[in-house]
N, C-alpha and C positions, 0 to 999 in steps of 0.2 A: 502407512502414509502414501497418499496418492497426490500427484502434482495437481495443483489448482490451475485454473485457466488464466488468471491474471498474470501478466509478465513478471511483476515484482515478486508475487507469492511463489510463482513457478521457479524463478531464479533462486530465491532464498531456500526453498525446499530442496532444490537440486543441490545447492551448496551444502545443506545439512546432510543429505545422503552421501555426497562426495566425501565430506569430512568423516562421517561415520564409517565409510568404507576404508579410509586411510587408517583410522584408529583400529578397525578390525584387523587389517594386515599387520600393524605394528604390535598388536597384543600377543602375538605368538611368533617366537623366533624362527621356528621351522617354516611357518607360512610366509614370513617376511623374507627368509632366505630363498624360498622357491620363487617369490616375486622377483627378487634381484637376479636370480639365475635365469629365469624365463624371459625377462625383459631387457637385461643388460644394464639396468639402472644400478647405480651405486648408492650407498647411504647419502652421500653428498648430493647426488642428482635428485634424490627423493626430497631431501630437505629443501633444495632450491625451488622445487615446483609444488610442494605440498600446499601452499597457500593460494595457488593459482587455480583458476577454473580449468585450464588445460591439464594441470597435474592431477586434479581430482577426477577429471574425465578419463585420464590415462589409467587411474586405479580402477574406475568403473569398467573401462574396456577390458582390463585384465580379469575382473570378476565375471563379466559377461561372456568371456571366452571359456569359462570353466563352470558349467552349470551346477555341479555339486558344491563348489566353493560359493557360488552365488546364492544358493539356497541356504547354506549354513549362515552366511552373512545376513540375508534377509530375515531368517527366523530369529537370529540373535538380536537383531536391531529392531524387530517388530515392524519391518517395512514390507509392503506388498512387493513381491519380486517383479511384478509387471510395471512398477514405478521406476525401476532402476534404469531401464533402457531410455525412457523419456528424460530422466534426470541427466543421463550422460549426454544426450543431444542438447539439452538446455545449457549444459556447462560449456560445451565446445563445438556446437553445431554438428554438421554431418561428417566432419573430417576425421582422420585417424589420429586421435589424441595421443595414443601411446607412442606412435612414431614421432609425432610433433614434439612431445615433451622430451623424449630421449635425444632427439637430434638437436633441439634448440637449447637444452640445458645440460648437456653431457659434460662431465668433467674431463673428458678426453681419454678415459680408459674403459669405454664401452666394449662389450664383447662383439659388437657388430650384429648381434642377432636381431633380426627384424621379423622373423616368422612368428605367427601367432596361431593359436587354435581357432577353430571356427566359432562364430558367435553362438550363443546359447540357443537351444531349441525354442526357448520362450521368447527370444527377441532376435529377429533376423538381422538386425543392424540398422543403422540410420537410413532413413528414407533418402533416396537419391533425387 
């Protein structure tokens, strides 16, 4: 799946990728547990942001920070790994969606962890 140029198609495809990434995380308890541990999200936090563009962008941020996880997701979903970075940008613009989602939808018991791994070698991050 590669994002099309039209704004609507690009947005819809980005949302499909974001939702697929969310499903990918929730399909495996260990993978989901690592997500919660690494991001400070709680299950309640994730439920609160799962249907939002910012929440989906946060999940893509997490995948983009771990290239091996990104590649497993892309292969399983039949998505071109190069389409994931642009999908993340289409969902939440150039900002830090992971921090935005956790700060604005936290249930109050966040671990306060804001450190993240470097972006994937395949995607340097949003254009500034």
